[in-house]
N, CA, C and O of each residue as an XYZ file, in Angstrom:
864
protein
N     -29.200     51.143     38.680
C     -29.589     51.051     37.272
C     -30.942     51.724     37.094
O     -31.848     51.510     37.900
N     -31.094     52.537     36.046
C     -32.342     53.226     35.792
C     -33.451     52.234     35.474
O     -33.201     51.066     35.176
N     -34.689     52.732     35.547
C     -35.841     51.859     35.333
C     -35.782     51.201     33.956
O     -35.498     51.847     32.948
N     -36.056     49.914     33.946
C     -36.008     49.134     32.708
C     -37.423     48.872     32.224
O     -38.293     48.494     33.009
N     -37.653     49.070     30.941
C     -38.972     48.858     30.349
C     -39.045     47.446     29.779
O     -38.223     47.053     28.952
N     -40.038     46.694     30.235
C     -40.245     45.331     29.742
C     -41.040     45.391     28.443
O     -42.095     46.023     28.389
N     -40.542     44.741     27.406
C     -41.197     44.764     26.106
C     -41.642     43.361     25.704
O     -41.230     42.371     26.309
N     -42.476     43.290     24.692
C     -42.865     42.001     24.131
C     -41.729     41.488     23.251
O     -41.172     42.231     22.444
N     -41.396     40.216     23.416
C     -40.310     39.675     22.614
C     -40.241     38.169     22.700
O     -41.186     37.515     23.142
N     -39.123     37.626     22.278
C     -38.952     36.172     22.216
C     -38.986     35.513     23.583
O     -39.248     34.315     23.691
N     -38.719     36.296     24.642
C     -38.659     35.722     25.986
C     -39.811     36.161     26.878
O     -39.752     35.980     28.094
N     -40.851     36.733     26.297
C     -41.992     37.181     27.089
C     -42.540     36.042     27.944
O     -42.787     34.938     27.460
N     -42.722     36.343     29.228
C     -43.254     35.345     30.149
C     -42.195     34.538     30.870
O     -42.524     33.662     31.670
N     -40.922     34.817     30.600
C     -39.844     34.079     31.261
C     -39.159     34.951     32.304
O     -39.313     36.172     32.317
N     -38.393     34.291     33.186
C     -37.606     34.986     34.199
C     -36.160     34.502     34.103
O     -35.898     33.329     33.839
N     -35.243     35.417     34.319
C     -33.820     35.098     34.314
C     -33.209     35.609     35.611
O     -33.459     36.745     36.014
N     -32.412     34.773     36.264
C     -31.713     35.173     37.488
C     -30.265     35.504     37.155
O     -29.604     34.780     36.411
N     -29.785     36.607     37.715
C     -28.386     37.000     37.567
C     -27.806     37.173     38.966
O     -28.340     37.951     39.757
N     -26.741     36.476     39.282
C     -26.112     36.633     40.588
C     -25.328     37.944     40.620
O     -24.777     38.372     39.606
N     -25.281     38.578     41.795
C     -24.651     39.892     41.903
C     -23.925     40.023     43.236
O     -24.379     39.501     44.254
N     -22.811     40.712     43.220
C     -22.043     41.064     44.416
C     -21.142     42.238     44.041
O     -21.186     42.726     42.912
N     -20.327     42.688     44.994
C     -19.426     43.799     44.712
C     -18.363     43.408     43.694
O     -18.067     42.231     43.493
N     -17.800     44.432     43.061
C     -16.797     44.256     42.013
C     -17.359     43.527     40.808
O     -16.671     42.730     40.171
N     -18.637     43.811     40.499
C     -19.238     43.311     39.264
C     -18.726     44.152     38.095
O     -18.242     45.266     38.291
N     -18.834     43.621     36.900
C     -18.403     44.321     35.695
C     -19.599     45.100     35.164
O     -20.530     44.519     34.607
N     -19.569     46.412     35.340
C     -20.743     47.238     35.066
C     -21.318     47.090     33.662
O     -22.529     46.912     33.530
N     -20.504     47.155     32.602
C     -21.098     47.032     31.263
C     -21.894     45.742     31.091
O     -22.921     45.727     30.413
N     -21.424     44.673     31.699
C     -22.105     43.384     31.589
C     -23.437     43.384     32.334
O     -24.477     43.054     31.764
N     -23.394     43.755     33.603
C     -24.592     43.684     34.442
C     -25.687     44.602     33.925
O     -26.846     44.195     33.847
N     -25.341     45.830     33.573
C     -26.355     46.759     33.083
C     -26.898     46.314     31.722
O     -28.070     46.534     31.415
N     -26.056     45.696     30.922
C     -26.507     45.180     29.624
C     -27.538     44.078     29.815
O     -28.564     44.065     29.135
N     -27.277     43.153     30.735
C     -28.231     42.074     30.976
C     -29.596     42.633     31.372
O     -30.627     42.196     30.860
N     -29.594     43.589     32.275
C     -30.857     44.141     32.753
C     -31.705     44.715     31.633
O     -32.928     44.574     31.638
N     -31.058     45.361     30.672
C     -31.798     45.988     29.574
C     -32.065     45.024     28.413
O     -33.163     44.991     27.859
N     -31.049     44.247     28.060
C     -31.184     43.405     26.858
C     -32.238     42.322     27.025
O     -33.040     42.095     26.120
N     -32.246     41.652     28.174
C     -33.241     40.602     28.375
C     -34.644     41.192     28.479
O     -35.612     40.576     28.034
N     -34.757     42.385     29.064
C     -36.060     43.050     29.148
C     -36.577     43.406     27.759
O     -37.782     43.365     27.514
N     -35.670     43.756     26.851
C     -36.070     44.049     25.473
C     -36.733     42.848     24.820
O     -37.574     43.001     23.934
N     -36.354     41.654     25.257
C     -36.942     40.427     24.711
C     -38.106     39.921     25.552
O     -38.648     38.848     25.286
N     -38.496     40.700     26.576
C     -39.676     40.351     27.355
C     -39.430     39.584     28.630
O     -40.383     39.246     29.331
N     -38.173     39.295     28.958
C     -37.872     38.522     30.171
C     -37.771     39.430     31.387
O     -37.240     40.538     31.307
N     -38.284     38.952     32.510
C     -38.070     39.636     33.780
C     -36.736     39.167     34.344
O     -36.428     37.975     34.307
N     -35.947     40.093     34.862
C     -34.616     39.772     35.366
C     -34.560     40.024     36.867
O     -34.859     41.124     37.332
N     -34.177     39.001     37.619
C     -33.998     39.113     39.064
C     -32.508     39.051     39.375
O     -31.824     38.110     38.972
N     -32.010     40.047     40.087
C     -30.617     40.046     40.521
C     -30.567     39.503     41.942
O     -31.090     40.119     42.872
N     -29.939     38.353     42.102
C     -29.936     37.635     43.371
C     -28.577     37.728     44.053
O     -27.536     37.705     43.397
N     -28.601     37.834     45.381
C     -27.364     37.873     46.140
C     -27.591     37.303     47.525
O     -28.705     36.912     47.874
N     -26.546     37.260     48.298
C     -26.661     36.895     49.706
C     -26.845     38.190     50.488
O     -25.945     39.030     50.519
N     -27.995     38.354     51.113
C     -28.331     39.616     51.768
C     -27.862     39.694     53.216
O     -27.906     40.767     53.818
N     -27.419     38.591     53.779
C     -26.887     38.603     55.146
C     -27.864     39.211     56.150
O     -27.453     39.921     57.068
N     -29.154     38.934     55.975
C     -30.159     39.426     56.904
C     -30.646     40.835     56.634
O     -31.506     41.338     57.357
N     -30.119     41.478     55.614
C     -30.537     42.836     55.262
C     -31.684     42.809     54.262
O     -31.890     41.815     53.566
N     -32.425     43.903     54.196
C     -33.474     44.029     53.186
C     -32.875     44.320     51.815
O     -33.446     43.957     50.786
N     -31.726     44.975     51.813
C     -31.053     45.301     50.559
C     -29.576     45.555     50.839
O     -29.183     45.845     51.969
N     -28.775     45.441     49.801
C     -27.353     45.780     49.881
C     -26.987     46.510     48.594
O     -27.374     46.093     47.503
N     -26.237     47.604     48.728
C     -25.757     48.325     47.557
C     -24.300     47.959     47.312
O     -23.432     48.191     48.153
N     -24.053     47.386     46.149
C     -22.710     46.956     45.775
C     -22.057     47.997     44.870
O     -22.734     48.851     44.297
N     -20.730     47.915     44.750
C     -19.981     48.812     43.874
C     -19.366     48.019     42.731
O     -18.872     46.909     42.925
N     -19.402     48.598     41.546
C     -18.830     47.944     40.383
C     -17.309     47.958     40.398
O     -16.692     48.697     41.165
N     -16.717     47.141     39.550
C     -15.264     46.967     39.524
C     -14.559     48.056     38.723
O     -13.476     48.501     39.105
N     -15.156     48.485     37.627
C     -14.487     49.422     36.731
C     -14.690     50.878     37.140
O     -13.740     51.662     37.144
N     -15.929     51.241     37.485
C     -16.266     52.643     37.707
C     -16.858     52.908     39.088
O     -17.289     54.023     39.380
N     -16.878     51.881     39.935
C     -17.481     51.973     41.271
C     -18.950     52.365     41.196
O     -19.478     52.968     42.130
N     -19.602     52.034     40.113
C     -21.029     52.330     39.957
C     -21.831     51.538     40.985
O     -21.537     50.366     41.220
N     -22.841     52.158     41.606
C     -23.643     51.455     42.614
C     -24.709     50.572     41.985
O     -25.230     50.870     40.910
N     -25.022     49.490     42.667
C     -26.119     48.612     42.248
C     -26.750     48.058     43.512
O     -26.079     47.400     44.307
N     -28.035     48.320     43.703
C     -28.739     47.866     44.900
C     -29.507     46.586     44.606
O     -30.344     46.540     43.705
N     -29.210     45.554     45.378
C     -29.887     44.258     45.246
C     -30.854     44.071     46.405
O     -30.540     44.398     47.550
N     -32.029     43.543     46.097
C     -33.060     43.354     47.124
C     -33.574     41.926     47.192
O     -34.404     41.606     48.043
N     -33.091     41.068     46.306
C     -33.583     39.686     46.265
C     -32.513     38.726     46.773
O     -31.360     38.775     46.345
N     -32.916     37.856     47.688
C     -31.988     36.900     48.275
C     -31.913     35.626     47.442
O     -32.923     35.149     46.925
N     -30.705     35.081     47.319
C     -30.543     33.795     46.636
C     -30.755     32.626     47.591
O     -30.816     31.471     47.169
N     -30.867     32.934     48.878
C     -31.061     31.884     49.874
C     -32.546     31.581     50.053
O     -33.392     32.468     49.938
N     -32.846     30.333     50.333
C     -34.218     29.951     50.646
C     -35.126     29.759     49.453
O     -36.336     29.612     49.624
N     -34.574     29.755     48.233
C     -35.415     29.511     47.059
C     -35.890     28.061     47.064
O     -35.083     27.140     47.191
N     -37.188     27.863     46.926
C     -37.718     26.501     46.848
C     -37.408     25.915     45.477
O     -37.028     26.641     44.559
N     -37.569     24.612     45.341
C     -37.360     23.974     44.037
C     -38.319     24.542     43.002
O     -37.954     24.730     41.841
N     -39.546     24.812     43.428
C     -40.541     25.373     42.505
C     -40.112     26.753     42.029
O     -40.230     27.072     40.846
N     -39.609     27.577     42.956
C     -39.151     28.914     42.577
C     -37.945     28.829     41.650
O     -37.831     29.606     40.702
N     -37.057     27.898     41.918
C     -35.884     27.724     41.064
C     -36.291     27.346     39.645
O     -35.721     27.849     38.676
N     -37.271     26.464     39.525
C     -37.704     26.000     38.198
C     -38.401     27.094     37.389
O     -38.557     26.962     36.175
N     -38.813     28.155     38.042
C     -39.450     29.255     37.312
C     -38.450     30.041     36.472
O     -38.835     30.777     35.564
N     -37.182     29.883     36.777
C     -36.165     30.604     36.012
C     -35.795     29.835     34.749
O     -35.547     28.630     34.780
N     -35.766     30.562     33.646
C     -35.316     29.953     32.394
C     -33.803     29.816     32.383
O     -33.257     28.931     31.725
N     -33.125     30.695     33.115
C     -31.662     30.657     33.170
C     -31.174     31.280     34.464
O     -31.815     32.165     35.030
N     -30.026     30.798     34.918
C     -29.309     31.417     36.030
C     -27.924     31.780     35.519
O     -27.177     30.924     35.044
N     -27.593     33.061     35.624
C     -26.330     33.565     35.098
C     -25.353     33.843     36.232
O     -25.676     34.550     37.187
N     -24.162     33.282     36.116
C     -23.059     33.607     37.025
C     -22.126     34.529     36.242
O     -21.422     34.068     35.344
N     -22.108     35.818     36.565
C     -21.396     36.786     35.739
C     -19.894     36.833     35.997
O     -19.352     36.060     36.787
N     -19.245     37.759     35.312
C     -17.802     37.913     35.417
C     -17.436     38.796     36.611
O     -18.242     38.984     37.523
N     -16.227     39.331     36.598
C     -15.766     40.142     37.718
C     -15.483     39.281     38.940
O     -15.135     38.106     38.824
N     -15.640     39.885     40.112
C     -15.356     39.190     41.366
C     -16.612     38.634     42.026
O     -16.565     38.184     43.171
N     -17.725     38.664     41.317
C     -19.007     38.226     41.884
C     -18.918     36.804     42.424
O     -19.277     36.553     43.574
N     -18.445     35.875     41.604
C     -18.391     34.471     42.015
C     -17.442     34.269     43.186
O     -17.728     33.488     44.093
N     -16.311     34.972     43.167
C     -15.340     34.813     44.248
C     -15.931     35.262     45.577
O     -15.707     34.618     46.602
N     -16.673     36.347     45.572
C     -17.295     36.834     46.805
C     -18.431     35.910     47.247
O     -18.601     35.659     48.440
N     -19.195     35.415     46.301
C     -20.346     34.583     46.657
C     -19.962     33.162     47.049
O     -20.780     32.451     47.633
N     -18.748     32.729     46.746
C     -18.371     31.365     47.111
C     -17.827     31.271     48.536
O     -17.432     30.194     48.982
N     -17.807     32.396     49.248
C     -17.379     32.370     50.654
C     -18.372     31.571     51.487
O     -19.585     31.710     51.330
N     -17.841     30.729     52.379
C     -18.676     29.977     53.306
C     -18.062     30.029     54.695
O     -16.851     29.878     54.854
N     -18.895     30.242     55.692
C     -18.408     30.290     57.069
C     -17.937     28.920     57.535
O     -16.980     28.816     58.302
N     -18.601     27.881     57.076
C     -18.284     26.503     57.435
C     -17.673     25.820     56.217
O     -18.350     25.624     55.208
N     -16.399     25.460     56.307
C     -15.712     24.913     55.133
C     -16.239     23.543     54.727
O     -15.899     23.042     53.655
N     -17.054     22.939     55.563
C     -17.645     21.641     55.229
C     -19.029     21.777     54.601
O     -19.680     20.776     54.302
N     -19.475     23.011     54.402
C     -20.795     23.283     53.830
C     -20.629     24.186     52.610
O     -19.868     25.153     52.651
N     -21.328     23.879     51.541
C     -21.265     24.720     50.349
C     -21.782     26.119     50.648
O     -22.731     26.286     51.414
N     -21.157     27.120     50.046
C     -21.684     28.480     50.124
C     -23.094     28.494     49.544
O     -23.376     27.729     48.621
N     -23.991     29.342     50.058
C     -25.366     29.362     49.547
C     -25.457     29.525     48.030
O     -26.299     28.894     47.392
N     -24.605     30.359     47.452
C     -24.658     30.556     45.998
C     -24.201     29.306     45.256
O     -24.752     28.962     44.210
N     -23.193     28.630     45.798
C     -22.736     27.387     45.178
C     -23.800     26.307     45.294
O     -24.011     25.529     44.364
N     -24.464     26.264     46.433
C     -25.547     25.296     46.624
C     -26.683     25.568     45.644
O     -27.277     24.634     45.106
N     -26.988     26.841     45.411
C     -28.022     27.182     44.433
C     -27.610     26.714     43.040
O     -28.427     26.167     42.299
N     -26.347     26.929     42.684
C     -25.871     26.483     41.374
C     -25.917     24.962     41.274
O     -26.282     24.415     40.233
N     -25.547     24.282     42.354
C     -25.606     22.812     42.359
C     -27.029     22.340     42.098
O     -27.248     21.432     41.296
N     -27.994     22.953     42.769
C     -29.395     22.582     42.579
C     -29.842     22.886     41.156
O     -30.610     22.126     40.566
N     -29.364     23.995     40.606
C     -29.739     24.349     39.235
C     -29.251     23.294     38.248
O     -29.923     23.009     37.257
N     -28.088     22.718     38.515
C     -27.568     21.669     37.643
C     -28.431     20.409     37.685
O     -28.358     19.572     36.786
N     -29.241     20.278     38.722
C     -30.153     19.137     38.819
C     -31.456     19.386     38.061
O     -32.301     18.496     37.959
N     -31.613     20.601     37.532
C     -32.833     20.986     36.813
C     -32.494     21.216     35.342
O     -32.015     22.296     34.995
N     -32.723     20.245     34.474
C     -32.344     20.394     33.064
C     -33.101     21.495     32.327
O     -32.653     21.946     31.273
N     -34.241     21.934     32.862
C     -34.987     23.001     32.189
C     -34.429     24.380     32.512
O     -34.815     25.368     31.887
N     -33.523     24.455     33.482
C     -32.891     25.726     33.845
C     -31.533     25.808     33.147
O     -30.659     24.973     33.375
N     -31.367     26.810     32.307
C     -30.098     26.995     31.613
C     -29.068     27.559     32.588
O     -29.308     28.586     33.222
N     -27.931     26.892     32.706
C     -26.845     27.384     33.531
C     -25.899     28.178     32.646
O     -25.354     27.639     31.683
N     -25.699     29.456     32.962
C     -24.903     30.340     32.125
C     -23.771     30.935     32.966
O     -24.014     31.720     33.883
N     -22.550     30.556     32.647
C     -21.385     30.946     33.449
C     -20.358     31.600     32.531
O     -19.957     31.016     31.524
N     -19.934     32.808     32.879
C     -19.009     33.535     32.018
C     -17.766     33.970     32.790
O     -17.839     34.367     33.953
N     -16.621     33.883     32.105
C     -15.372     34.421     32.619
C     -15.010     33.824     33.981
O     -14.955     32.602     34.121
N     -14.761     34.670     34.988
C     -14.404     34.202     36.327
C     -15.596     33.634     37.092
O     -15.444     33.200     38.234
N     -16.767     33.630     36.485
C     -17.928     33.009     37.118
C     -17.699     31.541     37.423
O     -18.345     30.980     38.308
N     -16.777     30.910     36.692
C     -16.490     29.493     36.894
C     -15.947     29.213     38.294
O     -15.982     28.070     38.749
N     -15.447     30.242     38.981
C     -15.009     30.077     40.366
C     -16.107     29.453     41.226
O     -15.826     28.656     42.121
N     -17.352     29.820     40.950
C     -18.455     29.366     41.798
C     -18.643     27.857     41.725
O     -19.223     27.258     42.630
N     -18.160     27.246     40.661
C     -18.314     25.795     40.485
C     -17.146     25.002     41.054
O     -17.145     23.773     40.987
N     -16.147     25.690     41.614
C     -14.942     24.998     42.078
C     -15.245     23.940     43.132
O     -14.554     22.923     43.209
N     -16.273     24.173     43.944
C     -16.613     23.228     45.014
C     -17.582     22.143     44.562
O     -17.921     21.250     45.339
N     -18.024     22.214     43.320
C     -18.919     21.183     42.771
C     -18.352     20.696     41.434
O     -19.023     20.780     40.405
N     -17.114     20.187     41.451
C     -16.445     19.822     40.193
C     -17.174     18.762     39.397
O     -17.017     18.687     38.178
N     -17.970     17.938     40.066
C     -18.693     16.883     39.345
C     -19.686     17.458     38.348
O     -20.067     16.779     37.394
N     -20.113     18.710     38.556
C     -21.068     19.330     37.634
C     -20.391     19.841     36.360
O     -21.050     20.098     35.353
N     -19.065     19.984     36.421
C     -18.306     20.459     35.264
C     -17.573     19.315     34.575
O     -17.232     19.405     33.396
N     -17.337     18.249     35.312
C     -16.584     17.116     34.770
C     -17.229     16.582     33.485
O     -18.418     16.266     33.451
N     -16.421     16.494     32.447
C     -16.901     15.960     31.178
C     -17.660     16.951     30.316
O     -18.081     16.607     29.211
N     -17.845     18.186     30.801
C     -18.595     19.183     30.027
C     -17.637     20.040     29.204
O     -16.515     20.316     29.628
N     -18.090     20.455     28.032
C     -17.333     21.377     27.190
C     -17.591     22.798     27.679
O     -18.743     23.224     27.768
N     -16.529     23.532     27.997
C     -16.687     24.882     28.534
C     -15.570     25.792     28.036
O     -14.528     25.337     27.564
N     -15.826     27.098     28.157
C     -14.787     28.100     27.975
C     -14.817     28.983     29.217
O     -15.836     29.072     29.902
N     -13.703     29.626     29.499
C     -13.609     30.496     30.668
C     -12.483     31.494     30.414
O     -11.835     31.452     29.368
N     -12.254     32.381     31.363
C     -11.116     33.290     31.285
C      -9.828     32.463     31.276
O      -9.767     31.399     31.892
N      -8.806     32.951     30.581
C      -7.542     32.215     30.513
C      -6.969     31.902     31.893
O      -6.283     30.894     32.067
N      -7.247     32.762     32.875
C      -6.736     32.541     34.229
C      -7.335     31.309     34.891
O      -6.777     30.792     35.858
N      -8.473     30.830     34.375
C      -9.172     29.721     35.018
C      -9.099     28.414     34.233
O      -9.762     27.442     34.594
N      -8.309     28.379     33.177
C      -8.227     27.151     32.378
C      -7.740     25.986     33.229
O      -8.265     24.877     33.127
N      -6.736     26.236     34.071
C      -6.251     25.187     34.958
C      -7.323     24.707     35.908
O      -7.417     23.513     36.193
N      -8.147     25.644     36.408
C      -9.242     25.273     37.309
C     -10.239     24.359     36.601
O     -10.678     23.349     37.151
N     -10.587     24.734     35.366
C     -11.541     23.936     34.592
C     -11.002     22.527     34.354
O     -11.730     21.545     34.499
N      -9.754     22.436     33.998
C      -9.168     21.114     33.746
C      -9.077     20.299     35.031
O      -9.261     19.083     35.011
N      -8.791     20.968     36.154
C      -8.762     20.261     37.434
C     -10.149     19.764     37.836
O     -10.277     18.776     38.559
N     -11.185     20.456     37.365
C     -12.556     20.017     37.633
C     -12.986     18.903     36.680
O     -14.057     18.320     36.844
N     -12.154     18.615     35.695
C     -12.491     17.572     34.729
C     -13.236     18.078     33.523
O     -13.746     17.290     32.726
N     -13.307     19.416     33.376
C     -13.987     19.983     32.223
C     -13.115     19.940     30.977
O     -11.891     19.836     31.067
N     -13.747     20.021     29.824
C     -13.032     20.039     28.543
C     -13.011     21.467     28.021
O     -14.039     21.976     27.574
N     -11.863     22.115     28.072
C     -11.747     23.498     27.632
C     -11.859     23.587     26.117
O     -11.204     22.844     25.385
N     -12.706     24.517     25.657
C     -12.897     24.756     24.225
C     -12.537     26.210     23.944
O     -13.063     27.113     24.595
N     -11.661     26.445     22.999
C     -11.155     27.783     22.707
C     -12.098     28.539     21.773
O     -11.778     28.779     20.608
N     -13.257     28.907     22.300
C     -14.245     29.706     21.568
C     -14.802     30.759     22.518
O     -14.698     30.615     23.736
N     -15.390     31.811     21.971
C     -15.901     32.891     22.813
C     -17.118     32.469     23.624
O     -17.272     32.882     24.773
N     -17.977     31.655     23.039
C     -19.165     31.130     23.726
C     -19.284     29.652     23.383
O     -19.174     29.265     22.219
N     -19.509     28.835     24.393
C     -19.604     27.385     24.200
C     -20.902     26.880     24.813
O     -21.247     27.246     25.937
N     -21.618     26.043     24.078
C     -22.859     25.447     24.565
C     -22.667     23.941     24.684
O     -22.220     23.280     23.747
N     -23.015     23.413     25.855
C     -22.996     21.968     26.081
C     -24.296     21.610     26.792
O     -24.368     21.622     28.021
N     -25.315     21.294     26.010
C     -26.614     20.966     26.594
C     -27.211     22.140     27.350
O     -27.450     23.201     26.773
N     -27.454     21.951     28.652
C     -28.072     22.997     29.466
C     -27.040     23.890     30.144
O     -27.353     24.586     31.109
N     -25.804     23.867     29.634
C     -24.730     24.716     30.156
C     -24.158     25.560     29.029
O     -23.739     25.030     28.000
N     -24.142     26.881     29.226
C     -23.522     27.775     28.257
C     -22.471     28.591     28.998
O     -22.729     29.115     30.081
N     -21.287     28.694     28.407
C     -20.195     29.411     29.054
C     -19.613     30.455     28.110
O     -19.668     30.311     26.889
N     -19.049     31.518     28.706
C     -18.456     32.593     27.929
C     -17.026     32.853     28.363
O     -16.655     32.588     29.506
N     -16.222     33.375     27.441
C     -14.791     33.538     27.688
C     -14.489     34.642     28.706
O     -13.872     34.374     29.737
N     -14.914     35.874     28.432
C     -14.636     36.996     29.335
C     -15.855     37.899     29.431
O     -16.798     37.780     28.648
N     -15.820     38.804     30.405
C     -16.915     39.752     30.549
C     -17.106     40.611     29.316
O     -18.216     41.061     29.033
N     -16.025     40.842     28.578
C     -16.116     41.644     27.358
C     -16.942     40.961     26.276
O     -17.340     41.600     25.302
N     -17.201     39.676     26.437
C     -18.021     38.926     25.474
C     -19.476     38.818     25.932
O     -20.221     37.973     25.437
N     -19.880     39.669     26.874
C     -21.225     39.534     27.447
C     -22.327     39.696     26.411
O     -23.386     39.081     26.541
N     -22.100     40.513     25.382
C     -23.137     40.700     24.366
C     -23.349     39.422     23.554
O     -24.486     39.067     23.245
N     -22.259     38.731     23.207
C     -22.376     37.450     22.500
C     -23.001     36.388     23.402
O     -23.817     35.578     22.964
N     -22.603     36.413     24.652
C     -23.114     35.479     25.654
C     -24.619     35.654     25.828
O     -25.369     34.678     25.824
N     -25.055     36.909     25.980
C     -26.482     37.187     26.156
C     -27.282     36.774     24.927
O     -28.373     36.219     25.049
N     -26.741     37.043     23.747
C     -27.447     36.659     22.516
C     -27.657     35.152     22.454
O     -28.720     34.680     22.050
N     -26.630     34.396     22.861
C     -26.756     32.931     22.831
C     -27.768     32.462     23.857
O     -28.526     31.528     23.595
N     -27.792     33.089     25.013
C     -28.775     32.739     26.037
C     -30.186     32.966     25.509
O     -31.061     32.116     25.676
N     -30.405     34.106     24.875
C     -31.717     34.418     24.302
C     -32.105     33.365     23.266
O     -33.233     32.873     23.266
N     -31.175     33.025     22.393
C     -31.452     32.022     21.357
C     -31.807     30.669     21.967
O     -32.735     30.001     21.511
N     -31.072     30.273     22.992
C     -31.304     28.962     23.610
C     -32.645     28.903     24.321
O     -33.373     27.917     24.205
N     -32.972     29.958     25.057
C     -34.255     29.972     25.766
C     -35.408     29.996     24.772
O     -36.390     29.272     24.934
N     -35.287     30.835     23.736
C     -36.350     30.932     22.732
C     -36.544     29.603     22.013
O     -37.677     29.190     21.767
N     -35.444     28.930     21.674
C     -35.538     27.642     20.986
C     -36.161     26.588     21.882
O     -36.957     25.768     21.425
N     -35.799     26.611     23.160
C     -36.353     25.645     24.106
C     -37.850     25.855     24.277
O     -38.617     24.894     24.333
N     -38.261     27.117     24.361
C     -39.691     27.411     24.494
C     -40.442     26.962     23.259
O     -41.539     26.410     23.356
N     -39.846     27.202     22.082
C     -40.489     26.770     20.846
C     -40.649     25.268     20.794
O     -41.680     24.759     20.354
N     -39.624     24.555     21.245
C     -39.690     23.100     21.269
C     -40.753     22.594     22.211
O     -41.458     21.630     21.914
N     -40.864     23.255     23.360
C     -41.879     22.841     24.334
C     -43.281     23.103     23.798
O     -44.189     22.293     23.983
N     -43.448     24.256     23.125
C     -44.764     24.561     22.551
C     -45.137     23.526     21.500
O     -46.272     23.051     21.453
N     -44.161     23.182     20.654
C     -44.427     22.195     19.609
C     -44.769     20.841     20.222
O     -45.683     20.157     19.763
N     -44.025     20.457     21.266
C     -44.291     19.180     21.918
C     -45.650     19.201     22.601
O     -46.388     18.216     22.570
N     -45.979     20.347     23.225
C     -47.276     20.466     23.883
C     -48.422     20.351     22.899
O     -49.440     19.721     23.186
N     -48.250     20.971     21.721
C     -49.284     20.893     20.691
C     -49.440     19.460     20.196
O     -50.555     18.985     19.979
N     -48.303     18.772     20.019
C     -48.355     17.380     19.571
C     -49.014     16.500     20.621
O     -49.814     15.626     20.287
N     -48.683     16.725     21.897
C     -49.297     15.949     22.977
C     -50.809     16.148     22.992
O     -51.569     15.208     23.226
N     -51.237     17.398     22.738
C     -52.672     17.686     22.720
C     -53.350     16.967     21.555
O     -54.449     16.431     21.700
N     -52.677     16.960     20.387
C     -53.236     16.257     19.230
C     -53.312     14.757     19.495
O     -54.288     14.098     19.136
N     -52.263     14.228     20.132
C     -52.262     12.802     20.457
C     -53.399     12.459     21.407
O     -54.046     11.420     21.275
N     -53.635     13.354     22.374
C     -54.698     13.114     23.350
C     -56.068     13.121     22.682
O     -56.978     12.407     23.102
N     -56.205     13.951     21.619
C     -57.479     14.021     20.895
C     -57.585     12.912     19.854
O     -58.652     12.671     19.289
N     -56.462     12.242     19.610
C     -56.456     11.192     18.601
C     -56.483     11.721     17.192
O     -56.947     11.047     16.273
N     -55.966     12.971     17.016
C     -55.991     13.577     15.687
C     -54.621     13.567     15.021
O     -54.452     14.109     13.929
N     -53.616     12.934     15.699
C     -52.279     12.840     15.099
C     -51.558     14.145     15.117
O     -50.422     14.229     14.649
């Protein structure tokens, strides 16, 4: 992906993580890199590097190359909390990242998603076949309103999720999208949610400061 220019916007000062692997959906991934930067967010593309400094993946539609240099393994809780959102994209990314050598241990990417679900300030954003990554942590989807690709509706119901027939669905700190083709709507909702959350925190912080001063 060509160099992305970071601009001032609604998300200035925030970071967004996007998981990446081979057979990603190029229009989606490249859109995220540019669109979030337009709003001021820094975007980190995370993957399992398998001991390498970098890995170049190929896209699903056009075999476009994408080089990832950031590992999703070993992130501390503090580093995880720095992200305003973690996006599990469409394509085969989730299927590749859910591989685990030990069937009794969660794949590193699934473990990262599990930890993210324990952090209410981190928006979990899962689109299309990205829901595959949650298959081993069904308790995180149970009782939640979600949408996914039609191929995964049975998976969602088996996880105890409530399927909602809309292009983008928000349930608290979880936002889901129907297909990779809806990535623009999905990204817009993510931007809106992060911006609204930041505004709420600023307002609460200002009120806390007034309370501390005794000025109401």
